N, C-alpha and C positions, 0 to 999 in steps of 0.2 A: 686311807683319809678318812676319818670318822664324817658321816653327814651332819653337818651343823646348820643346815639350812633354817631349822625351826628357831634357832637363837638370833634371827637377824634382828637388828634394832631398828624401832619404829621410824628413826632418822634417816634409815637407809632407804635406797631406791628398790624397786619391787625385783629387779633383776639380780640374782646370787653373782657373787663374785668368783672368778676361778682363780685358785690359788696354785695351780699344777706348776706355773712357772716360778714360782718363788723359790728361791735358792734353800731357803731353811726347811721349807716344807719339802722339797724334793730331797733332802738330804734326810730328815727324818723317815720319810717312805723308803729311801733306799737302806736305812738302818733297820727297818721294820718296828719303829719306836711309835707305839700308840700315841695319837695326839687327837686335839679337836680344834680346827681352826675356824675362826668365823668372823664375820664382817660385823662393824658397828659403826656409830657416829665418830667421826675424826676427833682424836682425843691426843693432844701432845704433851699433856701434864698428867701427874698422877691424880691430881683433883678432878680433871675432867673424867678420867677413866672411872673414878669410884661414883661420879654423878651419872654419866651417861651409861654405864654398864654394870648394874648392880649384881652382886654375887649371892650365892645360898649362905645362909647362917646369920645375916645380920650383922652389925657393926660396922666400921668403916672399911674393913677388909673381907667381910663376909664371912667370918670366923673359920669356916672349914677351908675357904678358897680365898685366894689374894692377888690381887693385880701387884705389879712390880713399878718401882720408881728407880730408875736409873740415871746415874752421874757419872760422866766421864771426867777424871780429875788428871791435871797436868804439872808435873814438878820437875823444875830443871834438874836437880840432882836424882829423884827417885824414879822419873819416868811416868809412865800412865797407868791410872789403876780407874778399873770399871767398877763400880758399886752397884749391886742392884740388891734392893731391900724392900720389904713390906711397904705398903704406902703409909702407914702410921708410924714408920720408924724415924728416928731423929738421928741424921746423919750429920754430925759435927766434924769439920776437918781437923781439928787439933786432937779430938779424941781418937780418930782415925789414924791419925799418924802414930798415936800411942800405941792403939791396938795393934797395929802392924810393925811396931817396935822399929819405925824408921830411923835410921842412924843421923844425928846432926839437926841441924834446923830444916824443918819441912815447910814447903810453901805450897800447899794444894791449892790449886785453881781450877776453874772448869774450863775444860778445853773448847776451842772454837770448832764451828761446824766444818771447817775444813779437815781439822783433824779427826773428827768423827768420820767422816765420809772416807777418809783415807785408809785409817785403822778399823773401822767397823762396816764400813758398806752402807751406812745409813745416814740420814738427816737428824738434826734436832727433834725429838718427839717421836722417832721411831725406833727409839734404842731398847735393846731387851738383853737377857743375859745370853740367849740364843746366839747373838749379833757376833759374839767372841769368836765364831767359828772363822770370821772373815779376816780376823787378824794374821795374817799370813807371816808377818815378821815376828810373831809370839813375844812380842814386846807391851803387851797390854795384860797387867795384872787382874784377874778377875776376883772380886770379894762378894761372896753370897752371904745373904742375912740367914742365921741358923735356924730362924723361926719358919723359913721355907720348909724345913724337914717336918714340922708338926701340921702341915697343911695336908688336905687330900690332894688339892691340885693348885699349880701356880701358872698364873696367866700373864703372857707377855707379849708385846708386839714382835712380829715377824719381819721386821724392817719396814713397816708401815705402821702409820698411826691409826688406820681405819679398820683395823682387823688385830684379832690377838689369838694366840695359840696356848691352848691349855695342855697342861702336862703332869702326871704324877710327879712328885719331887724325886723319886727314883729314876724314872724315865728321864728327868731333866740331867740329872747326874751322868747318868748312862750316856746320854747325847754328847755331853760336854768331854766325857772321857774320850769317845769315839772319835770327836773331831780334834784330840789332843790338847784339851785345854784342863787345867788341874787349878779349880778355885780354891780360894782361901774362906773358911767359913767363920764369920764374927757374929757375936751377938749384940745387937743394936737396941737401945734403949728405945721404948714407946714413947709417944708423946705423953710429958707429965712423969715420967719415969726417973729414976736418980741415974747418974752417969754409969755406963758400962764399967765391969772390970775388964781389963785387959785379958783376952785368951789367947790360947797358944792355936794357931791354925791347924785345921784338921781335916781329914778327909773319911768321916764317918758314914758306914752304910745308911741312906736316908730310909725314913720310915716309908713303909709300902702300904698303899691302900687302894682301893678300888675307885676309879675316876668316876664322878658324878659329872652330869651335865647341868650348867646354870639355867635357870628359867629365862623365858624370854622376857626383856626388860619391858616395863610397862609405863608408859609417859615419863620416858626417861628425862630429867630435866636438862635444860641447854646449858653448855659450859658457861661459866662465869668469867667476867674480867678479859673479855675479848676487845681488842682495840677496834677502833672505827674501821681500819681498812679491812680488817679480817671479817668485820659484821657485815660490811657493804658487800663484799666478795665472798661472802660465804658458800654461796651455792656454786661458785665455780672453783673454790680451793686454789685460786690462780695467786692470790696475792702473795709479794714477797714477804717475808717474815723479818728482813733485815733493810735499813735505810743504809744508802751508798754513803752519807756524811757521818752516819754515826758508828758503823761498823763496817769498812769497806772490804775486809777479807771475806766476812760472812754473807755480805751484799752479792760479790762476785761469785761465790759459790751457788747462792740461790739462783742467780740469773741463768748461769750457763746450764744447771740441772732442769730447772722450771722451764725455761725456753726450749729445751729438748736441743741441747747441742751436744750435751756430755752426757755419757752413762761410765759408772764407776766398774771396775774390774778387779778381779780377786788378787792380781799381781801388783804389789806397791809402784806406784809411778807410772802404771799403764792404763789408758783411758779408751773408751770407745767413743769415735766422732760418730753422731748420729747425722743421718741425712741433712737437718738442717746447716750445722756447721761445715760438713764434708763439700756441701754445695758451694758455699763461701770459697774453700779453697780450690775447687774446679773452676769457678770464675777467674780468680787469681790465676791458675794455671793458663788458662784459655787465653787472658790478655798478654801473660808473659811469654808464652811461645810465639805469639806474632812479633812481639818486640825482639827477641834474640835472633828469630830468623832474619830479621832485618839487619843483623849484626854479622851474619853468617854462622850462627851457632847451630848445631844440629844435634838432635835429642838423640841418646843411646841407652843403653843399660848394662850394667856389670854386676857381677855376683855379689851378695851380702857378705860372704867369707872371705877371711884373709888370713895366710898362714902366719905363725908366730916370726918366721925369718923375715918375709916381707914387711910385717909391721914395725919389727924392731931394727930396720934396716937403717932408716933416719932417726938417729939417736934423739935430737931435740924434738922431733915431732912425737914420738912415742912416749916420751917422758912427760910432755903435755896432757895426754890423752890415758895414761897408765892406769890412773886410779879409777877411770869411768869404764875400761873395756871389759866387755862379758866374753866369756871364754866358753866354749862347747868342748867338752871332754868325753863324752860318753856317746855311744849308738847302741841303742837298746840296752842290753846288759854286758856289753864290753866297752873296754876303753879305747878311745882312738889311740892312734900310733903317735900322733903328736897333737896337742891341743889347737883349736881353729877358733880365730876372733871374730865375733860378729862387728860388721864396719861401725866404728864411731864416726869416721868419714872416709872418704875414697882416695885419698892422693895414693897410697900404698897399693890398692888395689888395680887402680888406672893405669899408674906410669910405667909398669914393666910392659904393657901393651902399647904405650907412647914410644917406648923406645924399640919395639919391633915394627911399627908404622912408620916412624920418621926417620928418612935416610938423607934427604937432600933438602936445601932451601926450598925446593919446589913442593915440598909436602908441608911447608908452614905459609899461614899459621894452622894450626888445628885447633877447632873450637868445639867442644862437646859439652853437653848438658845432659844430667839426668834426674828424672823423677824418682824419689825412692824414700826407703825408712832408714833411720840410723838408729843405734842403741847407744846411750852412754849412761851407765849405770851409776847415776849420782846419788850421793846419801844426803844432800840437803833436802828439806822439805819439798816433796813435789807438788806442783801446783798446775791445775791441767791447762794445757797450751803454753804456759811460760816455762815450765820446768818440768820436762817428763823424762821417763827412761827410755822411751821409744817416742820418735816423732817423725813427721813428715816433712819433707823438703826438697828444693831443688839443689843441685849442686852442680856449678859450672867449673870446667876444667879446660885451660887452654896453654897453648904452647906457642912460642914466638921466636922471631930471628934477632930481635933487639929488645933492650930493657924500655925503650920509649914506646914500642908497639904495645908491649905487655901493659906498660902503664895506661896507655888509651883505653885497653880493654877493662883493666880495674876499674877506670873512673865510667866508663859506660855502663858497666854492671852495677856500680853504686847507684848511678843516676836512676836506674830502672827500679832499682829499691825505693830510692826517694818517690820516685812516680806512683810506684804500689802504694805506698802509705799516703802520699797527699792526693794522688788522683783517684784512686779508687776506695781506700778506706779513710780518707778525709781526717788523717792523722797528720799534723805537721811535725817533720822531722829535722834534725841538725845534722848535717854531714861534716865528717872530719877524719883526721889521722888518730889511730890507737896510740898510744905512749910505747916506748920500748918495753915496758913491763907489762903491758895489756894486750900487746900484738898476738897473732896467731904463732903456735910454737913450731919454728922450723922455717918461718916465713921471712921476708925481707920487710915489709911494711904491712899494715893493716888499715884499711878504710872502713869506717860505719857510719851508719844514721841511728841516731839517737832520739827517742821520744820521751815526751813528759806525761806522766799521769796525773790529771785533776784528783783533786780529794787527797789521794794516799801522799801527793808531793814527790814521788818517785821516779827516777828516770828508768828506762829500759832501753837495752840495746836492739834494735830493730831489725839488722841485717849487717852483714860484713863481707868485704870484698878484699882479697889479699892479693898483694904481688910478692910471689914465692922466690924471686931471684932465679938463681942456678942451683940453689942447694938441693931440690929434689932431682934436677936433672943431673946433677953431679953422682949422687946415690945411685941412679937407676940407669945411669947411662944413654940418657935422652940428648943425644947429640946427631950433628948434622954435617955435610958438605956445604959450605957456602961457595958463592958465585968463582972464587978464588981456589977452590980444591981443597980448603983448609978445613979441619975439623973444628966445630965449634959447640958449645953447650947451649940448649934451649934455654930462653927465659919463660917462667910459667905464673899463671895466675890460677887462683880457685876463689870461688865466690858462692855464697849460699843465702836463701831465704826459707824460713819455717813457718810451720802453724802457728807459732808464737804470733803471727800478726794477728791471729783471729782473737787471741786474748788481749791483746793490746786496742784492737778496736772496741771489743767489749767494755774496757775500763774506761776509755776515754769517752766513749758516747753514751752509756746505758744510763739510764736514771731508776727511780724507786718503782716504777711501773714493770722495767724489764730491759730487753735490748731496744736500741735505737741503731738501725742499719743504714748505712749510707745506700743510696739507692743503686750504684754500680756494682755492688756485691750483694746486694738482698736477692736470697733465693726466690722471694715473690716480690716484685715492686708494687703489686696493687691486688688486694682481694677485694671481692665483691660480694657484700652481703645483703640478700633479700630482707626485708622489714616485713615478716609475716605476722598475721594475727587471725583470729577466728574470722573477722571480717574481709580480710585480705590473703588467702591460703598462697602458697607458692606457686601453684598451678596459674594463677591470675599473674603472677609477676615473672615466671620463668622465661618466658619468649622474650622479655623485653630484656631481662638480664642476660641472655643468650646475645642478643644485638649487642650488648656493651662489652661482654667478652670478647665477641668477635672483632670488634673494631679495634680494641686494644691488642689483642694478639695479631692483627692485621699491621701494626706499627711495632712490633717486636717487643711489645712491654711483656715482662714475666708476670702473668696475672693468673688468678684462679678464682672460680665462680664456688663459694661456699654454701651450696644448696642442702647441707645436712640438716634432716628434719628434727633430730635429737636433740639439737642445741638451741636455744632462742637467741636473739639477736644481741642481747646483752653478754651473754658468755662468751659469744664470737668476738664482740668487740674486746674484752678483755683478754682472749686468747691471742688474737693477732697482734694487738698492741703488746703482749708480753715478747713475743717473738720479732717485733720490731718491724714489722712490715711497713714502707714508708708512706704508704697511701690507702685508704680505705675508701671503698665507694659503696654507699649507700643507695638502697633502691626501693622506696615504699610506694603507696598507692598514689601518693600525690606527685612523686616523681614520675611515675607513669603516665599519670593525666598530662602533666606538662612536658614530657619528651626531655626530663633533665635527669641528674644524679645529684646526690650529695657528694662533696669530696672532704674528707677530713684527713689531714696531715699528722703524721706520727711526731715528727719534730716540730715542736712549737705548738701543736694541737689548733691549726687554723681548720676553719670550716668553711667551705663555699660552695654553693649551688652553680652546677655546670650544666648549660645547653648540651644536648645529646650531639649537635652538629660539631661543636666545639670541644668534644670530649678528649679525642686523640692529642689535638693539639695542647689543650689544658694540661693533661697529665703528664705529658713530655716535658713540657716547660717546667712544670712545678718538680718534678724529679730533678732536672738540671738545677733548679733553683735551691732546693733541699741542699743537693751535693755541695754546692759552693757554701751555702749558710753553716753547714756542719763544719767544714773546712775553717772558715773564718771565725767561728765561734771557739774552735780549740785552739787556733793560733792565736787569738787574743787572750785566752787564758794562759797559755804558755808564756807568751810575750810577758805577762803581767807577772810571772813568777821568774823572771831571768833577769839577774841583777849581775851588775859589775862590783867587785868588791876588792880592794887595792892594800888593806890591812888586816891583819890577822884577826883583830878584836871583833870585826864585823862578820867573820866567816861562819862559826858555828852559830850565832843569832840568826842568821838569814838561813841556815839550812832548817833552823828549827821553825822557821815561817813556810816550810815547804818549798823553797826556792831551788832553783838551779844556779850555782855561782860561777862567775866566769872571774878569773882572776889573773894577774901577770905569773909568767912561770920561766923558769931556767932553761927547760928543754934539755935537750939531748938525752943523756943514759943516767940521769940523776934520780934512779930508782929508788935510793934510801929516802928521798925526800917526799916520795908518794907514801911510803910506809909511815913516814913521821906523821904527814898530814891525816892518814887514815888513823893512826894511834891516837893522835892529839885530838881529832874530832869526836873520836868515840869517848876519850876520857871526859873532855868538858862537855857533852851531851849528857853522860850519865851523871856527872856532878851537877848540872843543871835540874836534872829530874828526879834525883834522888834514888833510894834503893829499889821504891816500889814501880808498879806500872810498866809501860812499855820497856823501859831501859832494864828492868829486871828479867823480862823474857826475850830480849832480842837486842841483846846489847851489839851484837855484831851488825845489825840492821842499821845502827844510828850512826855509824861511822860513814864518811865521805869517801868516794873514789872518783877517779878521774874518768870521764866519759869520753871525751875526745879533744884534740886541738882543732877547732873549727876551721874549716878551709875559709870562710869568711871571717876576716881577723879585723877587729876595732884598730884603729891607729894607736900605736904603742909610743908615747912619749919617751925621749930620750932620758935615761938616768932611772926609769922604773925599775923597781927592786922586784925580784921573786917572792910572793907571799909567804913562802916556808923558807927558802934558804937564806935570803936577803942578797943572794947573788943577782947581776944584772939581769932581767927578764929578756928572754928573746921572742916570746910569743905570749898569746892569751890562751888559757886552757878551761875547760868547762868541768865542774865537778858537781857530784850530786850524791844523792842516796839512791842507791839503785836496787832493783830485783835481782 
């Protein structure tokens, strides 16, 4: 890689950036493609780049060299199109559709940030043509401006907005070819030019010329049109770009990335859990292990692979998972004798062992749990934590001598899930039964806890516990001799909780600053920040800060002293607020003098001075108070959006108000009426919204589905009719729009 340190922008710090770990730079180096990568002031738009990083040659694009502006368009019929053009190019979506000769009606819209991250591996403002190498599914069409070929060099972001990579056009085309991307070249009009004449896509040899190095920018003007939040936190670059109420999906992506919970991976639907999120999962594990041991459940581990014969032994079960099963077919260069599946769940892996171990009623109950990963190759849009192709979970599997004993286990496991959500994550849930249509494939009954997500107004399945009946026992010969010496089939259960819990917690409690973590699962419950200055250096405060830390650690508070001297207190405040730490303890010269601290609470923003002698008790009390208040606020919001409806005319209007809807239901196996409600609610929602907006891009997401038949049933008056069929109602059922 060329040394570009002489190009550093005056807006950057004096320390040179290290690009050696950047995937694009690594690939360029591996291919021995000449390039020059340099740092500059953060620039998320083409306008900011032109202002912040002048290029040689004058003019808006520097004449002989150009920055790029990049737009990822999404169309329901024509898929994803990444356009990379000179910054003075006019990109009109209607003209673009004509130039690409898209058949039928095209409705090109800018893709959301979740799609950017999923398909190109970078966030808004960090995209460049080289990002196309991250498109593992090869479903993004890359369109390049033909004007690039007339330039000496093209400058684009290498997946970060505080740096650019300069390449000769020929080298850019070589790179794209090597990573398997075949761009379409189009001629875009410049500002003020006449509309373009549609051209035929071409792959012409680009113009070759010797690279030149841009001069160091002098007094580059600051980017204009930045909002107040960005200006206020411009030094830290910590501010979220999206508001929770204005764009919930973008906000969610922003929060989990900037709070260092998630990093994206180069295989679609797979994500890296960074320590901040994995610690939350560990805290859930620690609590859950204690509780299941009280129920006589032991931890174990089974292999992640399952043979085709075993997986397909239980017909209903495999049909439920078949589209999502990932198969291993090769070892090195050779084919395996028979394909091996990666577990989507472990019933068919564990139950042959159950059959070996269980012989007598004395061997029952058998209660096992394992913490593991599973793979379900879903083709729906993946979302970190919520819907991923690989995820972490616990799965409990038990065998019993009677239906009732198994049923007790099912309800005990489900109540633990309720407690995880309510006691640890401060998220209220509704326990209930799944309908026959929604139950676990191959099982007898499925119970669930359902959560509600504010702002989006959607429900989400929190965890499930299944009564499997004797179906699997029959398939896998899990039988035993009872007290009379007669052979009986075992009754079984399975139950699971996944890392989805973390995503639900983020969505329920987070705000426009970042995470808001319930104290019981916060990796750090308290962070101590010294208030240093020229008149009060860290050396003056360090001894007292150590005292504060020692007192809190002595009471088992998860805490940290942030004594880093490369960041000022304001940056630390913003950093730890974004990561959701429940309490910040500030220690300044006045606190040292008065033997006190300033306690700042993340949830609600309360600030109070606390005497050192009362510190531990005050912090522990405040943590408990915050935990309770977070649950109470979430429950109040959920209950405000939980309505009863007895007539169809009120059903869809309440869904449109982001409500969960409780209705009378005819029950039983009337699955056709569930489909009727789903189709009818979708139809009415789309009609009320028109052809554009959310309805045009998310038609399936506006449909209602059954969530559960709640355990706690309101009184059902005699003669009440099912809202769909008009048949006599037998219960109340909960509906909602669901993730």
